[in-house]
C-alpha positions in Angstrom: -60.7 10.1 -37.0 -60.8 6.4 -36.6 -62.5 5.1 -33.6 -60.8 2.8 -31.5 -61.9 -0.7 -29.5 -60.6 -0.9 -25.9 -58.8 -3.9 -27.5 -57.6 -1.9 -30.5 -56.1 1.1 -28.0 -54.6 -1.7 -25.9 -52.9 -3.4 -28.6 -51.7 0.1 -29.9 -50.3 1.0 -26.6 -48.6 -2.2 -26.2 -47.0 -2.0 -29.7 -45.8 1.7 -28.9 -44.1 0.6 -25.7 -42.2 -2.3 -27.5 -41.0 0.4 -30.3 -39.6 2.3 -27.4 -38.1 -0.6 -25.7 -36.6 -1.4 -28.7 -35.0 1.8 -29.2 -33.9 2.1 -25.4 -31.9 -1.0 -25.9 -30.5 0.2 -29.3 -29.4 3.1 -27.5 -28.0 1.2 -24.4 -26.0 -0.7 -26.6 -24.5 1.9 -28.7 -23.6 4.1 -25.3 -22.1 0.7 -23.7 -21.2 -1.6 -26.5 -19.9 0.5 -29.3 -15.7 1.1 -29.2 -13.3 3.2 -30.8 -10.7 2.2 -32.7 -8.3 4.0 -31.1 -9.4 2.6 -27.9 -7.3 -0.8 -29.2 -4.2 1.1 -27.8 -5.9 1.7 -24.4 -7.8 -1.5 -23.5 -9.6 0.0 -20.5 -10.6 2.9 -22.3 -13.2 0.3 -24.0 -14.9 0.0 -20.6 -16.3 3.7 -20.7 -19.4 4.7 -22.3 -18.7 5.3 -26.1 -19.7 9.3 -26.0 -16.7 9.3 -23.0 -14.4 7.3 -25.5 -15.2 9.8 -28.3 -14.1 12.7 -25.8 -10.9 10.9 -24.9 -10.1 9.9 -28.6 -10.3 13.6 -29.3 -7.8 14.4 -26.8 -5.3 11.5 -27.8 -5.3 12.5 -31.3 -4.7 16.2 -30.2 -1.8 15.0 -27.9 0.0 14.2 -30.8 0.1 17.8 -32.2 1.4 18.8 -29.1 5.1 18.3 -30.2 4.7 20.9 -32.6 3.7 23.6 -30.2 6.6 26.3 -29.3 5.7 26.2 -25.6 7.1 23.5 -23.2 4.5 21.1 -21.4 5.2 20.7 -18.1 5.4 17.0 -16.8 2.5 15.5 -14.3 2.9 14.9 -11.1 2.1 11.7 -9.0 -1.3 12.5 -8.7 -2.0 12.6 -12.4 -4.2 15.6 -12.9 -4.0 18.8 -15.3 -5.1 22.6 -15.0 -6.3 22.8 -18.6 -10.0 23.0 -19.5 -11.0 19.7 -20.4 -9.6 18.0 -17.5 -11.0 20.2 -15.4 -14.3 20.0 -17.2 -14.6 16.1 -17.4 -12.1 14.9 -14.7 -10.9 12.6 -17.6 -7.5 12.4 -19.1 -6.4 15.1 -21.4 -4.1 15.7 -24.1 -1.3 16.8 -21.7 -1.8 13.5 -20.0 -1.8 11.7 -23.3 1.2 13.5 -24.5 3.4 12.4 -21.5 1.9 8.7 -22.1 3.0 8.7 -25.5 6.3 10.7 -24.6 8.0 8.6 -21.6 5.0 5.7 -21.0 3.7 4.2 -18.2 2.0 7.7 -17.4 -1.4 5.8 -17.2 -1.5 3.2 -14.8 -4.7 0.6 -14.0 -5.9 2.5 -11.2 -6.1 5.7 -12.9 -8.5 4.1 -15.7 -10.4 2.4 -12.7 -10.9 5.8 -11.3 -12.5 6.9 -14.5 -14.4 3.8 -15.3 -15.7 4.3 -11.8 -17.4 7.3 -12.2 -19.6 5.7 -14.7 -20.3 2.3 -12.6 -22.6 3.9 -10.2 -25.6 3.7 -11.7 -25.6 6.7 -13.4 -26.7 6.3 -17.0 -24.6 9.3 -18.7 -23.5 12.7 -18.4 -25.4 13.2 -15.4 -22.5 12.5 -13.4 -21.3 16.0 -14.0 -24.6 17.5 -12.9 -23.9 16.8 -9.2 -20.2 16.6 -8.9 -18.1 18.2 -6.5 -15.1 18.1 -4.8 -16.2 16.1 -1.9 -17.5 13.5 -4.2 -14.0 13.2 -5.9 -12.3 12.9 -2.7 -14.7 10.6 -0.6 -16.0 8.3 -3.4 -13.3 7.9 -5.9 -10.1 7.9 -3.8 -11.3 5.8 -0.9 -13.2 3.3 -3.2 -10.4 2.8 -5.4 -7.4 3.7 -3.9 -8.2 3.2 -0.2 -5.5 0.4 0.7 -2.5 2.5 -0.7 -4.1 5.5 0.8 -4.1 4.0 4.0 -0.6 2.5 4.1 0.3 6.3 3.3 -1.4 7.7 6.1 -0.3 4.8 8.7 3.3 5.7 7.8 2.8 9.5 8.5 1.4 8.8 11.6 4.5 6.5 12.4 6.6 8.9 11.4 5.0 11.8 13.6 5.2 9.3 16.4 8.2 8.4 15.9 9.4 12.2 15.7 7.7 12.9 18.9 9.5 10.2 20.4 12.8 11.5 19.3 12.0 15.0 20.5 11.3 14.0 24.2 14.6 11.8 24.0 16.8 14.7 23.0 14.9 17.0 25.6 15.7 14.6 28.4 19.5 14.2 27.1 19.6 18.2 26.9 18.4 18.7 30.5 20.4 15.6 31.9 17.6 13.8 33.9 18.5 10.7 35.7 17.9 7.3 34.0 15.3 6.2 36.4 13.2 9.5 35.8 13.7 9.3 31.9 12.6 5.8 31.8 9.5 6.7 33.8 8.7 9.9 31.9 9.3 7.7 28.3 6.9 4.8 29.9 4.4 7.7 30.8 4.5 9.1 27.5 3.7 5.5 25.5 
């Protein structure tokens, strides 16, 4: 065993620290800097970490094979979700979503990609996102953060429709019971 001086030990620790820092920099570059060739067809996909791109790339390739299957693939709804194992496991676009994107186009929109990119922009470095994921996280963080304006507009429309429906019910009840005009006006004003 060699004897180290205090200065030699400190230099060795500093050197080892630099080696590990370089390794971390290379790993970070590979994680966020590499891109699949298939991502050229989906530019937003390039913003996802490389391992996620590989997962999605596999699904894109397998989507092309779905045409040869004997059973029909059901169309996606407005929410763009799927009941397949891949989608439920990773919350990322699956082969069924890409099948419909390839078949009719326009299925994957910018806000869908933003939702998936958002999952990896919250300071979480990798797959740890799946360790703590829950329904509350999806509903509260993703949909409120990205689609909040559209969702609020829809909620306002629903509330307005409910208020209008109640107004028409009151008017109908007043007309059926034959209230005098002054009492009808007073009742509607009170309700307002």
